[in-house]
C-alpha positions as CSV (number, residue, x, y, z in Angstrom):
1,M,10.2,26.9,-36.2
2,E,12.0,29.7,-34.5
3,V,14.1,29.0,-31.2
4,K,11.7,31.5,-29.5
5,D,8.7,29.6,-30.5
6,K,10.4,26.3,-29.6
7,L,11.0,27.5,-25.8
8,K,7.6,28.6,-25.6
9,L,6.2,25.4,-26.6
10,V,8.2,23.6,-24.3
11,C,7.3,25.8,-21.6
12,N,3.7,25.4,-22.2
13,Q,4.6,21.5,-22.0
14,I,6.2,21.9,-18.7
15,D,3.3,24.2,-17.3
16,R,0.7,21.6,-18.5
17,K,2.4,18.4,-17.3
18,G,3.5,20.0,-13.9
19,T,0.0,21.6,-13.2
20,L,-1.4,18.0,-14.1
21,K,0.9,16.3,-11.7
22,N,0.2,18.7,-9.0
23,G,-3.2,18.1,-9.0
24,V,-3.3,14.4,-9.1
25,Y,-0.6,14.5,-6.1
26,K,-3.0,16.9,-4.2
27,N,-6.1,14.3,-4.7
28,T,-3.9,11.4,-3.6
29,E,-2.9,13.4,-0.6
30,T,-6.3,14.1,0.2
31,A,-6.9,10.3,-0.2
32,F,-4.3,9.3,2.1
33,E,-5.6,11.8,4.8
34,A,-8.9,10.0,4.7
35,L,-7.2,6.5,5.1
36,K,-5.4,8.0,8.2
37,K,-8.7,9.3,9.7
38,T,-10.3,5.8,9.1
39,A,-7.4,3.9,10.7
40,S,-7.2,6.3,13.6
41,M,-10.7,5.4,14.5
42,F,-10.5,1.8,14.2
43,P,-8.7,1.1,17.7
44,D,-11.7,2.8,19.5
45,I,-13.9,0.9,17.3
46,Y,-12.4,-2.6,18.2
47,R,-12.5,-1.8,22.1
48,S,-16.0,-0.7,22.0
49,C,-16.8,-3.9,20.5
50,Y,-14.2,-6.0,22.8
51,P,-13.5,-4.2,25.7
52,D,-12.0,-7.1,27.5
53,S,-9.9,-8.1,24.8
54,E,-6.2,-8.8,25.3
55,V,-5.4,-8.2,21.5
56,N,-3.1,-5.3,20.8
57,V,-4.8,-2.8,18.3
58,K,-2.8,0.5,17.8
59,Y,-2.7,3.2,15.3
60,E,0.5,5.1,14.8
61,T,2.0,7.8,12.6
62,S,5.0,9.5,12.8
63,Q,5.8,10.6,9.2
64,P,3.5,12.5,6.9
65,Q,3.8,10.0,4.3
66,S,3.1,6.9,6.2
67,F,1.0,5.4,9.0
68,S,0.4,1.8,10.6
69,L,-2.1,0.0,12.1
70,Q,-1.4,-3.0,14.2
71,F,-3.8,-5.6,15.3
72,S,-2.4,-8.8,17.2
73,S,0.5,-10.1,15.3
74,D,0.2,-8.1,12.2
75,I,1.0,-4.6,11.0
76,L,-0.5,-2.7,8.0
77,F,1.7,-0.1,6.7
78,F,0.4,2.8,4.4
79,I,2.8,4.7,2.5
80,L,2.1,7.5,0.2
81,H,4.5,7.8,-2.6
82,S,6.0,11.3,-3.4
83,N,5.9,11.0,-7.3
84,V,3.0,10.6,-9.9
85,F,3.1,7.7,-12.3
86,E,1.7,6.7,-15.7
87,F,0.0,3.0,-16.3
88,S,2.2,1.5,-19.0
89,R,0.7,1.2,-22.5
90,D,0.1,-2.7,-21.8
91,H,-2.0,-2.1,-18.8
92,E,-5.4,-3.2,-19.0
93,I,-6.6,0.6,-17.7
94,M,-5.0,2.0,-20.9
95,K,-7.3,0.0,-23.0
96,T,-10.7,1.5,-21.4
97,P,-12.9,4.0,-23.1
98,Y,-12.2,6.3,-20.1
99,I,-8.5,6.8,-20.7
100,R,-8.6,6.8,-24.4
101,E,-10.8,9.5,-24.2
102,N,-8.1,11.3,-22.4
103,K,-4.9,10.1,-21.9
104,D,-4.2,12.4,-18.8
105,R,-6.4,10.3,-16.9
106,A,-3.7,7.6,-16.7
107,Y,-1.7,9.6,-14.5
108,C,-2.0,8.8,-10.7
109,G,-0.6,9.2,-7.4
110,M,0.1,5.7,-5.6
111,I,-0.5,4.5,-1.8
112,N,1.0,1.2,-1.0
113,I,-0.1,-1.3,1.6
114,Y,2.4,-3.5,3.2
115,N,1.9,-6.2,5.8
116,F,4.4,-7.0,8.2
117,L,4.7,-9.2,11.3
118,S,4.1,-7.1,14.6
119,D,7.2,-9.4,16.0
120,S,9.7,-8.2,13.2
121,L,9.5,-4.6,14.4
122,Y,9.1,-5.4,18.3
123,Y,12.1,-7.7,18.1
124,N,14.0,-5.7,15.4
125,R,14.4,-8.7,12.9
126,L,15.8,-6.4,10.1
127,N,15.8,-9.7,7.8
128,D,12.2,-10.4,7.9
129,A,9.9,-9.8,4.8
130,G,6.8,-7.8,4.2
131,Y,4.4,-8.1,1.4
132,L,2.8,-5.7,-0.6
133,I,-1.2,-6.5,-0.6
134,G,-2.5,-3.5,-2.3
135,R,-2.0,-0.1,-4.4
136,I,-4.3,2.6,-4.4
137,F,-4.4,4.9,-7.5
138,I,-5.8,8.3,-7.7
139,N,-5.9,10.6,-10.7
140,A,-6.8,14.2,-11.5
141,D,-10.5,13.3,-11.7
142,N,-10.2,11.9,-8.0
143,H,-11.2,8.5,-9.6
144,C,-9.7,5.5,-8.1
145,Y,-8.0,2.1,-9.0
146,I,-7.2,-0.5,-6.8
147,D,-4.6,-3.3,-7.7
148,G,-4.4,-5.7,-4.8
149,K,-5.0,-9.2,-3.4
150,R,-8.1,-11.0,-3.0
151,E,-10.3,-8.9,-0.7
152,L,-8.8,-5.7,-2.1
153,A,-9.0,-6.7,-5.7
154,Q,-13.0,-7.4,-5.1
155,I,-13.8,-4.0,-4.2
156,Y,-15.6,-2.2,-7.2
157,N,-13.1,-1.6,-9.4
158,N,-14.3,0.7,-12.4
159,F,-11.8,3.6,-12.7
160,S,-14.3,5.4,-14.9
161,T,-16.8,5.7,-12.3
162,V,-15.3,4.9,-8.7
163,I,-14.6,8.2,-7.1
164,F,-12.5,8.1,-4.0
165,D,-14.3,9.2,-0.7
166,Q,-14.6,8.5,2.8
167,T,-16.8,5.4,2.1
168,L,-14.1,3.9,0.0
169,S,-11.5,4.5,2.3
170,R,-13.6,2.7,5.1
171,L,-14.1,-0.4,2.6
172,I,-10.2,-0.1,1.7
173,L,-9.3,-0.6,5.1
174,D,-11.8,-3.2,6.1
175,A,-10.7,-5.3,3.0
176,A,-7.0,-4.8,4.1
177,I,-7.7,-6.0,7.6
178,Q,-9.9,-8.9,6.3
179,Y,-7.0,-10.2,4.0
180,T,-4.3,-9.7,6.4
181,V,-6.5,-11.7,9.3
182,N,-6.8,-14.5,6.7
183,F,-3.1,-14.2,5.3
184,D,-1.5,-16.5,7.9
185,L,2.1,-17.5,8.8
186,L,3.3,-20.7,7.1
187,V,5.7,-23.2,8.5
188,P,8.9,-22.8,6.1
189,P,10.1,-25.7,4.3
190,Y,12.4,-27.7,6.6
191,E,15.3,-27.4,3.9
192,M,15.1,-23.6,4.0
193,V,16.0,-23.5,7.7
194,K,17.9,-26.6,8.4
195,E,21.2,-24.8,9.0
196,I,22.4,-21.8,10.9
197,T,25.9,-20.3,11.5
198,I,27.8,-19.8,14.9
199,Q,27.6,-15.9,14.0
200,D,23.6,-16.7,13.9
201,M,23.7,-18.2,17.3
202,L,25.7,-15.4,18.9
203,D,23.3,-12.9,17.3
204,I,20.7,-14.5,18.6
205,N,22.2,-14.8,22.2
206,N,22.7,-10.8,21.8
207,K,19.3,-10.6,21.4
208,R,19.5,-10.2,17.7
209,M,17.3,-12.1,15.3
210,P,19.4,-12.9,11.9
211,I,16.9,-15.7,10.9
212,K,14.3,-14.4,8.4
213,T,10.9,-14.8,8.9
214,A,8.1,-14.2,6.6
215,K,4.6,-15.4,6.1
216,R,5.4,-17.0,2.9
217,L,9.1,-17.8,3.2
218,G,10.0,-20.8,0.8
219,F,6.8,-20.6,-1.1
220,R,5.7,-18.2,-3.8
221,F,3.7,-15.0,-3.0
222,Q,1.6,-14.6,-6.3
223,A,2.1,-11.1,-8.0
224,D,-1.1,-11.5,-9.6
225,R,-4.7,-11.1,-8.0
226,E,-5.5,-14.2,-5.8
């Protein structure tokens, strides 16, 4: 094969793969905007149901690729990843007829959902940990796959048939909130918190909290679907 032909082949590969990934990202961005819209309406829905409630429910967005929804002592962060990913060869998705028929369908954009404690941000507790409770994958066909904990994992999840739409965005938000409400802060094991340093005490006196707080501090947070 001549050099010119080789260059044409490389250019063709770049164009095909680049066009594919651009389409994937645009679909994922559209899905993210749908989730934003759904989350932005939730505080008003809550207040219409409980107008006298003292529970703080708040939606915030300051960056195009992230937004948060706070309810009581919890915050959910939704983050749109800027890259497009391909599922690994060992992933269950790769064994489905839908992907085997067209491997391009395995390329997906990703939206991560993290759960933090509201106080972690309010008190600027930089050592506190949050947890990934779900990941939303969107491909070039606008098909959706959800990898997540309990309620999120239970959403109908057939990658070959499930298409992301506004209805699915509501189901995802409902499931994320439900899981978070039931995901309680556990008392850490005594052995993990029995010692602090003088520096820790000085930081506390200066309204800095060096002591780590997390819902599963000292406990295993299962990576698989619970």
